[in-house]
Biopython code that builds the backbone (N, CA, C, O; Angstrom):
import numpy as np
from Bio.PDB.StructureBuilder import StructureBuilder

atoms = [
    (1, "MET", "N", (-0.493, -64.575, 58.100)),
    (1, "MET", "CA", (-0.999, -63.236, 57.868)),
    (1, "MET", "C", (-2.292, -63.050, 58.653)),
    (1, "MET", "O", (-3.070, -63.991, 58.802)),
    (2, "SER", "N", (-2.519, -61.862, 59.145)),
    (2, "SER", "CA", (-3.704, -61.594, 59.952)),
    (2, "SER", "C", (-4.962, -61.551, 59.084)),
    (2, "SER", "O", (-4.891, -61.441, 57.860)),
    (3, "ASP", "N", (-6.102, -61.639, 59.745)),
    (3, "ASP", "CA", (-7.372, -61.600, 59.031)),
    (3, "ASP", "C", (-7.637, -60.232, 58.423)),
    (3, "ASP", "O", (-8.277, -60.116, 57.378)),
    (4, "GLN", "N", (-7.133, -59.195, 59.094)),
    (4, "GLN", "CA", (-7.321, -57.842, 58.578)),
    (4, "GLN", "C", (-6.203, -57.513, 57.617)),
    (4, "GLN", "O", (-5.028, -57.544, 57.981)),
    (5, "GLN", "N", (-6.568, -57.201, 56.400)),
    (5, "GLN", "CA", (-5.564, -56.816, 55.421)),
    (5, "GLN", "C", (-5.453, -55.303, 55.404)),
    (5, "GLN", "O", (-6.450, -54.585, 55.482)),
    (6, "GLN", "N", (-4.212, -54.834, 55.300)),
    (6, "GLN", "CA", (-4.012, -53.396, 55.215)),
    (6, "GLN", "C", (-4.445, -52.916, 53.835)),
    (6, "GLN", "O", (-4.274, -53.632, 52.848)),
    (7, "PRO", "N", (-5.007, -51.706, 53.760)),
    (7, "PRO", "CA", (-5.417, -51.196, 52.451)),
    (7, "PRO", "C", (-4.212, -51.009, 51.549)),
    (7, "PRO", "O", (-3.131, -50.640, 52.008)),
    (8, "LYS", "N", (-4.403, -51.264, 50.278)),
    (8, "LYS", "CA", (-3.306, -51.107, 49.327)),
    (8, "LYS", "C", (-3.042, -49.623, 49.094)),
    (8, "LYS", "O", (-3.965, -48.815, 48.989)),
    (9, "LYS", "N", (-1.764, -49.292, 49.017)),
    (9, "LYS", "CA", (-1.365, -47.916, 48.756)),
    (9, "LYS", "C", (-0.957, -47.801, 47.293)),
    (9, "LYS", "O", (-0.505, -48.765, 46.675)),
    (10, "ARG", "N", (-1.126, -46.612, 46.764)),
    (10, "ARG", "CA", (-0.700, -46.370, 45.390)),
    (10, "ARG", "C", (0.813, -46.479, 45.316)),
    (10, "ARG", "O", (1.502, -46.169, 46.287)),
    (11, "PRO", "N", (1.338, -46.912, 44.182)),
    (11, "PRO", "CA", (2.799, -46.958, 44.031)),
    (11, "PRO", "C", (3.398, -45.561, 44.203)),
    (11, "PRO", "O", (2.840, -44.572, 43.729)),
    (12, "GLY", "N", (4.527, -45.498, 44.879)),
    (12, "GLY", "CA", (5.208, -44.223, 45.074)),
    (12, "GLY", "C", (4.703, -43.421, 46.253)),
    (12, "GLY", "O", (5.014, -42.235, 46.367)),
    (13, "VAL", "N", (3.924, -44.042, 47.143)),
    (13, "VAL", "CA", (3.335, -43.328, 48.281)),
    (13, "VAL", "C", (3.700, -44.043, 49.578)),
    (13, "VAL", "O", (3.518, -45.254, 49.703)),
    (14, "CYS", "N", (4.218, -43.281, 50.544)),
    (14, "CYS", "CA", (4.477, -43.826, 51.883)),
    (14, "CYS", "C", (3.234, -43.679, 52.749)),
    (14, "CYS", "O", (2.708, -44.664, 53.268)),
    (15, "ILE", "N", (2.771, -42.448, 52.899)),
    (15, "ILE", "CA", (1.566, -42.157, 53.682)),
    (15, "ILE", "C", (0.623, -41.349, 52.784)),
    (15, "ILE", "O", (0.920, -40.199, 52.461)),
    (16, "PRO", "N", (-0.491, -41.926, 52.383)),
    (16, "PRO", "CA", (-1.416, -41.218, 51.492)),
    (16, "PRO", "C", (-1.974, -39.952, 52.140)),
    (16, "PRO", "O", (-2.118, -39.886, 53.361)),
    (17, "TRP", "N", (-2.282, -38.965, 51.330)),
    (17, "TRP", "CA", (-2.819, -37.703, 51.815)),
    (17, "TRP", "C", (-4.092, -37.932, 52.626)),
    (17, "TRP", "O", (-4.281, -37.285, 53.656)),
    (18, "GLU", "N", (-4.960, -38.827, 52.190)),
    (18, "GLU", "CA", (-6.217, -39.082, 52.887)),
    (18, "GLU", "C", (-5.958, -39.538, 54.324)),
    (18, "GLU", "O", (-6.701, -39.175, 55.236)),
    (19, "GLU", "N", (-4.912, -40.327, 54.522)),
    (19, "GLU", "CA", (-4.557, -40.810, 55.857)),
    (19, "GLU", "C", (-3.918, -39.688, 56.689)),
    (19, "GLU", "O", (-4.237, -39.533, 57.868)),
    (20, "LYS", "N", (-3.033, -38.922, 56.089)),
    (20, "LYS", "CA", (-2.350, -37.836, 56.795)),
    (20, "LYS", "C", (-3.328, -36.724, 57.161)),
    (20, "LYS", "O", (-3.193, -36.117, 58.223)),
    (21, "ARG", "N", (-4.300, -36.449, 56.312)),
    (21, "ARG", "CA", (-5.270, -35.370, 56.534)),
    (21, "ARG", "C", (-6.027, -35.571, 57.840)),
    (21, "ARG", "O", (-6.383, -34.599, 58.506)),
    (22, "LYS", "N", (-6.275, -36.826, 58.211)),
    (22, "LYS", "CA", (-7.003, -37.127, 59.449)),
    (22, "LYS", "C", (-6.226, -36.701, 60.688)),
    (22, "LYS", "O", (-6.823, -36.446, 61.734)),
    (23, "GLU", "N", (-4.886, -36.620, 60.581)),
    (23, "GLU", "CA", (-4.042, -36.256, 61.717)),
    (23, "GLU", "C", (-3.884, -34.751, 61.890)),
    (23, "GLU", "O", (-3.467, -34.293, 62.954)),
    (24, "LEU", "N", (-4.209, -33.984, 60.871)),
    (24, "LEU", "CA", (-3.958, -32.541, 60.877)),
    (24, "LEU", "C", (-5.168, -31.760, 61.377)),
    (24, "LEU", "O", (-6.306, -32.201, 61.220)),
    (25, "PRO", "N", (-4.917, -30.589, 61.982)),
    (25, "PRO", "CA", (-6.047, -29.722, 62.355)),
    (25, "PRO", "C", (-6.652, -29.107, 61.094)),
    (25, "PRO", "O", (-6.130, -29.288, 59.994)),
    (26, "GLU", "N", (-7.740, -28.392, 61.262)),
    (26, "GLU", "CA", (-8.400, -27.757, 60.123)),
    (26, "GLU", "C", (-7.425, -26.835, 59.397)),
    (26, "GLU", "O", (-6.685, -26.081, 60.028)),
    (27, "ILE", "N", (-7.431, -26.902, 58.078)),
    (27, "ILE", "CA", (-6.539, -26.068, 57.267)),
    (27, "ILE", "C", (-7.275, -24.770, 56.949)),
    (27, "ILE", "O", (-8.329, -24.776, 56.313)),
    (28, "ALA", "N", (-6.695, -23.650, 57.406)),
    (28, "ALA", "CA", (-7.344, -22.349, 57.225)),
    (28, "ALA", "C", (-7.074, -21.758, 55.837)),
    (28, "ALA", "O", (-7.863, -20.955, 55.340)),
    (29, "GLY", "N", (-5.976, -22.150, 55.223)),
    (29, "GLY", "CA", (-5.607, -21.592, 53.922)),
    (29, "GLY", "C", (-6.017, -22.490, 52.775)),
    (29, "GLY", "O", (-7.079, -23.113, 52.800)),
    (30, "ASP", "N", (-5.165, -22.546, 51.777)),
    (30, "ASP", "CA", (-5.417, -23.300, 50.559)),
    (30, "ASP", "C", (-5.127, -24.792, 50.792)),
    (30, "ASP", "O", (-3.970, -25.212, 50.802)),
    (31, "ALA", "N", (-6.174, -25.569, 50.976)),
    (31, "ALA", "CA", (-6.029, -26.998, 51.262)),
    (31, "ALA", "C", (-5.399, -27.747, 50.090)),
    (31, "ALA", "O", (-4.651, -28.700, 50.305)),
    (32, "GLU", "N", (-5.682, -27.341, 48.874)),
    (32, "GLU", "CA", (-5.097, -27.993, 47.697)),
    (32, "GLU", "C", (-3.590, -27.789, 47.640)),
    (32, "GLU", "O", (-2.857, -28.683, 47.215)),
    (33, "LEU", "N", (-3.125, -26.625, 48.063)),
    (33, "LEU", "CA", (-1.686, -26.353, 48.112)),
    (33, "LEU", "C", (-1.013, -27.258, 49.142)),
    (33, "LEU", "O", (0.051, -27.820, 48.882)),
    (34, "VAL", "N", (-1.631, -27.393, 50.297)),
    (34, "VAL", "CA", (-1.082, -28.255, 51.347)),
    (34, "VAL", "C", (-1.039, -29.701, 50.849)),
    (34, "VAL", "O", (-0.055, -30.407, 51.071)),
    (35, "LYS", "N", (-2.094, -30.134, 50.183)),
    (35, "LYS", "CA", (-2.143, -31.495, 49.639)),
    (35, "LYS", "C", (-1.036, -31.712, 48.618)),
    (35, "LYS", "O", (-0.348, -32.731, 48.657)),
    (36, "ARG", "N", (-0.860, -30.764, 47.706)),
    (36, "ARG", "CA", (0.164, -30.895, 46.664)),
    (36, "ARG", "C", (1.556, -30.971, 47.275)),
    (36, "ARG", "O", (2.364, -31.807, 46.872)),
    (37, "VAL", "N", (1.842, -30.107, 48.241)),
    (37, "VAL", "CA", (3.154, -30.114, 48.894)),
    (37, "VAL", "C", (3.362, -31.430, 49.636)),
    (37, "VAL", "O", (4.451, -32.001, 49.577)),
    (38, "TRP", "N", (2.334, -31.925, 50.337)),
    (38, "TRP", "CA", (2.452, -33.206, 51.051)),
    (38, "TRP", "C", (2.763, -34.336, 50.073)),
    (38, "TRP", "O", (3.664, -35.139, 50.314)),
    (39, "GLU", "N", (2.022, -34.397, 48.977)),
    (39, "GLU", "CA", (2.216, -35.487, 48.027)),
    (39, "GLU", "C", (3.595, -35.431, 47.373)),
    (39, "GLU", "O", (4.208, -36.473, 47.139)),
    (40, "GLU", "N", (4.085, -34.236, 47.077)),
    (40, "GLU", "CA", (5.425, -34.108, 46.493)),
    (40, "GLU", "C", (6.499, -34.527, 47.498)),
    (40, "GLU", "O", (7.446, -35.227, 47.140)),
    (41, "THR", "N", (6.352, -34.104, 48.741)),
    (41, "THR", "CA", (7.322, -34.461, 49.781)),
    (41, "THR", "C", (7.281, -35.958, 50.063)),
    (41, "THR", "O", (8.325, -36.587, 50.239)),
    (42, "ASP", "N", (6.101, -36.519, 50.107)),
    (42, "ASP", "CA", (5.941, -37.946, 50.344)),
    (42, "ASP", "C", (6.574, -38.757, 49.211)),
    (42, "ASP", "O", (7.191, -39.793, 49.460)),
    (43, "ALA", "N", (6.425, -38.298, 47.991)),
    (43, "ALA", "CA", (7.037, -38.988, 46.846)),
    (43, "ALA", "C", (8.561, -38.965, 46.952)),
    (43, "ALA", "O", (9.218, -39.950, 46.616)),
    (44, "LEU", "N", (9.124, -37.856, 47.412)),
    (44, "LEU", "CA", (10.577, -37.782, 47.605)),
    (44, "LEU", "C", (11.033, -38.763, 48.681)),
    (44, "LEU", "O", (12.068, -39.413, 48.535)),
    (45, "ALA", "N", (10.264, -38.867, 49.757)),
    (45, "ALA", "CA", (10.597, -39.817, 50.822)),
    (45, "ALA", "C", (10.552, -41.248, 50.288)),
    (45, "ALA", "O", (11.431, -42.053, 50.597)),
    (46, "TYR", "N", (9.550, -41.562, 49.501)),
    (46, "TYR", "CA", (9.430, -42.898, 48.910)),
    (46, "TYR", "C", (10.635, -43.195, 48.015)),
    (46, "TYR", "O", (11.203, -44.286, 48.066)),
    (47, "THR", "N", (11.014, -42.220, 47.202)),
    (47, "THR", "CA", (12.160, -42.392, 46.307)),
    (47, "THR", "C", (13.435, -42.604, 47.104)),
    (47, "THR", "O", (14.259, -43.444, 46.742)),
    (48, "TYR", "N", (13.608, -41.856, 48.182)),
    (48, "TYR", "CA", (14.801, -42.000, 49.024)),
    (48, "TYR", "C", (14.871, -43.401, 49.635)),
    (48, "TYR", "O", (15.920, -44.045, 49.596)),
    (49, "VAL", "N", (13.766, -43.867, 50.195)),
    (49, "VAL", "CA", (13.741, -45.199, 50.802)),
    (49, "VAL", "C", (14.019, -46.262, 49.749)),
    (49, "VAL", "O", (14.797, -47.185, 49.990)),
    (50, "TRP", "N", (13.396, -46.141, 48.595)),
    (50, "TRP", "CA", (13.605, -47.113, 47.522)),
    (50, "TRP", "C", (15.070, -47.106, 47.069)),
    (50, "TRP", "O", (15.667, -48.163, 46.864)),
    (51, "HIS", "N", (15.631, -45.930, 46.919)),
    (51, "HIS", "CA", (17.034, -45.808, 46.506)),
    (51, "HIS", "C", (17.959, -46.482, 47.532)),
    (51, "HIS", "O", (18.876, -47.211, 47.153)),
    (52, "CYS", "N", (17.724, -46.242, 48.816)),
    (52, "CYS", "CA", (18.542, -46.881, 49.862)),
    (52, "CYS", "C", (18.407, -48.386, 49.819)),
    (52, "CYS", "O", (19.380, -49.107, 50.038)),
    (53, "LEU", "N", (17.207, -48.866, 49.538)),
    (53, "LEU", "CA", (16.968, -50.304, 49.487)),
    (53, "LEU", "C", (17.747, -50.975, 48.353)),
    (53, "LEU", "O", (18.355, -52.027, 48.553)),
    (54, "VAL", "N", (17.730, -50.375, 47.179)),
    (54, "VAL", "CA", (18.376, -51.026, 46.035)),
    (54, "VAL", "C", (19.848, -50.684, 45.896)),
    (54, "VAL", "O", (20.558, -51.362, 45.152)),
    (55, "SER", "N", (20.328, -49.670, 46.576)),
    (55, "SER", "CA", (21.718, -49.252, 46.426)),
    (55, "SER", "C", (22.667, -49.982, 47.373)),
    (55, "SER", "O", (23.863, -50.069, 47.095)),
    (56, "PHE", "N", (22.163, -50.497, 48.466)),
    (56, "PHE", "CA", (23.071, -51.083, 49.446)),
    (56, "PHE", "C", (22.817, -52.516, 49.671)),
    (56, "PHE", "O", (23.506, -53.146, 50.473)),
]
sb = StructureBuilder()
sb.init_structure("model")
sb.init_model(0)
sb.init_chain("A")
sb.init_seg("    ")
for serial, (resi, resn, name, xyz) in enumerate(atoms, 1):
    if name == "N":
        sb.init_residue(resn, " ", resi, " ")
    sb.init_atom(name, np.array(xyz, "f"), 0.0, 1.0, " ", f" {name:<3s}", serial, name[0])
structure = sb.get_structure()
């Protein structure tokens, strides 16, 4: 294992909002709405990957 450890992610998260926010341009509208939608979509992606892993 390398000397640099990756930061731990919360369970049920593929890409945390804090990490994704750095990639996005300034949000002109409701930033909390964008965050909520991102987190819900990310949770669905995590569930899909987990389901594929245990189902096959």
